[in-house]
N, C-alpha and C positions, 0 to 999 in steps of 0.2 A: 579198587575202584578209582576211576579217574576223578581228580578233584574238579569240581564245578568252577568255571571261570567266574570271576567277580566283576567283569565288564565285558562288553562285546569283543569278540576275538579280533575284529578289525582294529581295535584300539591298542591291543596288547603290544608292548614294545615300541609304541609310537614315540618318536622324539617330539617333545612338546613344542608347539607353536603358540603364539599369542592368539587368544580367542576373544570373541566379543564379551563373554562373561568374565574374563580374566580379572578385571579390576572393578571392585566396588559392589557388584551385585551379590548380595547375601553375605559379604565379608566386611566391607566398609570402604568408603571413598578414600582414594589415595593409597590403598593397600594392595599387596600382591594376592594371588589366589590362596596363599597359605596364611595370610594375616600380617605379613611383614610390611614395613614402610617401603613403598615402591621407590621413592626418591632417594638420592644419595645424600651425603652430608655436606655437599658443597666443596668437598676436598678429596680425600683419599678413597672414600667409599662411593662407588658409582651407583646409578639407578639400576634396579633390577629389570631385566627385559625378558628373561625366560628363553632366550635364543642361543645361549652358549652351548656348543655341541662338541667341543674338543678340549683337551688338556692345554693349559697355557704353556708358552715356550719362552717367556721372558725371564730375566735375571733378577737377583735381589736388588732392592733399593738401598738397604742399609742393614747393618748387623748390630743386634743388641748383645753386649757383653757385660761382664762384671764391672768393667771400667766405666761404662756409660749407662748402666741400668737405671740409675736415678732419673735420668732424662725422660724415660718412658714409663716410669712407675705407675702413673695414673691410668695406664691402659694394660696393666698386668695384674694377675691375681696374686694373692699372698703366696700360693704355692709356686707360681712362676718365679716370683722374686726369691723365694727360698732356694730354688734350684741354683741360682747364681751364687748364693752364699755357700751352698753345700759343695759346688764344683766350680769355684771361681776361675780356675785355669783352663777348663775344658768345655764348659757349657756355654752355648751361645744360641741366639735365635736369628736366623736369616729371614728378614721381612721382605716380602714381594708385593707387587701391585695387587690390589684386591680385585678378584673376579667373583661376582655373585652367580655362581654356576649351578645353584640348586634349581632343579626342575622335576616335574612329575607328569604322569600321563594325564591327558585331558579329563578322563572320567574321574580321576582322583580329585581334580580341582572342582568338578561339578559336585562330587560327594561332599567336599569340604564346605562348599556354600550351603548345603543342606544341614551339615553338622552345626554350622554357626547358629542355626535357628533351633535345631532339635536336640542336640546332645546335652546330657546333664550328668552330674555326679550322683552316685548312689552310695549308700552305706558309709556315710561320713567321709566321702572322698576316696574310698578304697576301691571303688568300681565306677564304671561309666555305662550309660544306657542310651538308646536311640542314636547309635552311631553307625556310619558307613565307613568303608575303607578310605582313609584320608586323614587330615588333621582334625582331631576331635573338637578342639577349642581354638579356632584361629585368632580369637581375641580373648585370651585367658583373663579371668578376674581374680584368680588366686593361684597359689603355688601348686596345689593338687592338680588343677586343670593343666598347668604348664608341664608338670611331670608326666601326666597322661599323654600329652602330645608327643613326648619322646617314646613312651612305652608303646603307644598305638600307631606310631608313624608308619607310613607305607614303605614296604620293602619287597614289593612284588607279590606273586602268589606263592612261590616256593623258591628254595635255593639249595645248591649243593656246592661245597667248596672244600678243598684240602688246604689246611693252614698249618703253619709252624708256631709253636709256643716255646719260649725259653725263659728261664729265670737265672740270669748270670749271677755268679757270686761277686763279692765286692772287688775281686781282682780280675773279673771279666771271664772266668771260666763258665762254660755252660754245656748243657745237653739239649739238643733240639727234640721236642716232642711233636710228632705229626698227628694231626687230628682231622678226621673226616667229619664235616658238619653237613647235616641235612635238616631242612626246616620247611614246614607248611605254615603259611600265615593265613589264619582263618578269620581274623577281624570280627570277633564277637559272634561267630556262628555257634549257637547253643552255648553261649558264655565261654566259648573257647577262643583264645587269642592265637595260640600257636601250638604245634607239635614239633618237638626239637630232638634230633638224634645227634649224639656225639660219640664217635668211634675212634679210639686211639690205635694208630697203626705202627708207631715206632716211638721209642726204642723197644727192643725185644722184651725187656722186663715188664713193660707196660702194655705192650700190644695185646689187643683182645679185650681191654676194658671198654665197656659200653654204657652209655647213659641215655635214657629216654625221659623227656619231660613233657608233660601236658600243662601248658600255661593258660590259666583261666583269666578272664577279664575281671570278674569280681571275685577275688579270693576270700572275701568275707562270706559269700554264699557258697563257694566251692573252692577250697584251697588247691594249690598246685599239687599235681600228682607226679611222682618220679619213680623210675625203676632203674636198677643197675643189673648188668649181667656179670655174675661172679664166675670168672673162668676157672677158679679152683674148685668150686662146687658144681660147675657146669649147669647153673640154673639162674633164672631171673628172679630177683628179690626186690621188694619195695624199698625205696630210699626216701623216706619222708623228710630227712634232714637236709636234703639238697636244696637249700634256700637260704636267704639272708646271709649270715656270716659263716656258714659252713665252708670249709676250704674248697677252692675251685679245683677242677680236675687236673691232676698231674702238675700242680702249680708250685709245689714245694712250700706251701703255706704263704705264698706271696700275693695271693688274691683271694677274695671271698667269692662265693657263688654269685652274689648280686653285683660284683664288680664287672662281670662279663657284659659286653655291650654298653660299657660305661655305668649303667645302672639298669637292673632288670628286676622283675618280680613285684610283689605287693608293696605299695608305698605306706602301708599301715603303721609302721613303727616310728615314723618321723612326722613332725609338724613342719610343713613346707611353706615358706614365706617367699612371695614373689616381689622382685624389685618393681618400683612404680613405673618404670619404663626401661627399654633396652639401654645398655651401656656399650661403649666402644671398647674393644679389647683385641689384642693380638692373639690369634688362635690358629691351630693347625688347619689348613684348608688347601684343597686342590693338591693333595700329597701324592701325585702320580709317580714321582721319582721313588718314593718308598714302596710303592706298589710293585716295582720291578726288582727290588733288591733282595738278595739272599741273606741268610743269617750272618755269614762271615763278613758281609759288607756293612751290616747294620749294627751289630752288637759290639759294644766297647765296655770297658770298666766304668761302672757308675751310671751310664746312660747310653742311649743309642748315639750313633755318629751324627752330630747335628748338621753336618754338611748335606745330608740327604733330606732333612726336614724342611718344610715350607710353612711359613707363617704369614698371615694376612690380617689386615685390620677389618673386623666385621662388627656389626651390632649383635649383641647377645643378651638374652634374658638371664638374669641371675636369680637362681632359686636356692634358698638356704634351708637345708633340712636339719632340724634339731631332734635328737632322740627324745621320744615322749617319756614322761615319768612312768616307771614300771616296765618299760620296754628294754629288751636286751639286744645289744649289738656291740661289736668291737669298735665301731665308729660312733662316737657321740654326736658327730656333726659331719655333714657332707654338703659342700657348697658347689652346686652345679651351674654350668654356664651353657645355655642352649642357643645354637645358631638361630637367628630370627627367620631365616629363609627356609630352613628344613626341619627345625625342632629337634635336630640331632644334638645330643649332649657332646660338646667338643672338649670340655675340660671339667675336672672335678678336684676340689681340695678336700682331703679327708682328715679328720681330727680324732685323736685317741680319747680314752675315757677321762683324761685329765684336761681335755680341751686344747691339747697341743697339736700343732700341725704335724701330720704323720706321713701320709701318702699323697702323691700328686699324679693324677691320671690325665692322659691326653688321648683324644680320638682323632687320628690323622685321617681326615675324610677325603673322599673323591666322589665324583658323580659317575655312577655306572650308567653311562649314556645309552646303552642298549635297551634299558628298561623304560624310562630313566628314574633314578632316585639317588639321594645322598646317603652314604654309609661310610663308616671308617674302614680303611684298608689295613690299618695297624693301630692297635691299642697298646699304650704304654702305661705302666703303673710304677712310679718311683717311690721307694721306701727311704725317707730321709734319715731314718734312725740307723738302719743296718747297712746302708750303702748298696743294697741290692735293688733289682727292679724286675718286672715281668713284662714280656712282650707277647702279644697275641696277634697272629695274622701274617707271620713271616711267609715269604714266597719260597716254599720248598716243593717245587713241582706243582705249584698252585694252579687250579683251574676253577674259575668262578662260573657257575651256571645259574641262571634265573629263568623262571617261567617255562620250565621244561615239563615234559610228561612225568608225573610222579604218582605212584600207587599209594594211596592213603593207607592201605592194609599193611604196608611195610612199617608203619608207625604204631602198630599194635604191640602191647607188651609181649604177647606170645611170639612175635616175630623177632624180638631183640636178639635172641641167641644166634640166629642165622643172618643178622644184619651185616651188610657189606658196604 
């Protein structure tokens, strides 16, 4: 069956232009349509206009290294500073001029204005109700609302892309895993947030592994459903453990299931605390150069090649998640930083059960202008203990497609065996 459009067809794929309702109406005076401060900071952060339509072509302003990191420490996370301590000779951050390139289709802005009035948390913050596709809480009052802005953020109606994943050893050796992703974004249709397919196509020893996930909006009312195709048994079996800290697909134990997309799934195991106001921070942004690079150009011992990464000064919301008493997870704490313009998590610091900093995640974002929306093109997760890291999103023959015709029947458990 063809998925029903969530907005009039004439608006699908529209490059956003400023509209009369863009500022203030239903969101707040002086705010963008997604709830960010429209004005700049009077310095390096410009005002948001919503009219950027192409990748920037400028060069870096300066470079942060282990030698000068103290000069910029007030705009870095604990994890970012730890990367300079772990790799003092090779890690650096090239900082470029800031471009607030986040934009969304006009109908999503209109929906967000309605959400600002109608959306609410349910089941102790573990679900949301009365929401339309868009930003659920453009002016969040607590950490749960901010985290739901990331989980529920707009990513089109559907997507299909072939990506590469790799987990280099400490000396830089790796095997690239190719994964075909397909997703339907349903935005609370019958409590369904998304249907997600993950098909491993290489290497040969892993090829044929398949995963199907039904992500619900309120997992207290209906938990996530998951199925795997077991190629040895040639049958589809339920996979109830694919959630939280269960190891991610073909990740060699270097990421958890809820590390994908920076953070996914139910927020129920953590107490989330929101910063009083956005803070300024150097974060990955407009990472179009990484979007074009193959594994051999990106992967190095310890971390990706920093020459290809781009950092900009942006305002971000800090949301600190602490594991609840009695809850289980390998991360006792995860401190998330959300871009004020898109609500995309762009950085996360993860702590082990002893409260020690363990893993550092970066979401290297771009604007997919053809839709448009902000999403990461490359996710990195650095393990400060073992010197390894994981990269998801490598360009290995990658083709990103959004808002194309997609048969929802292909996302049925019975269809997983023959999924391509």
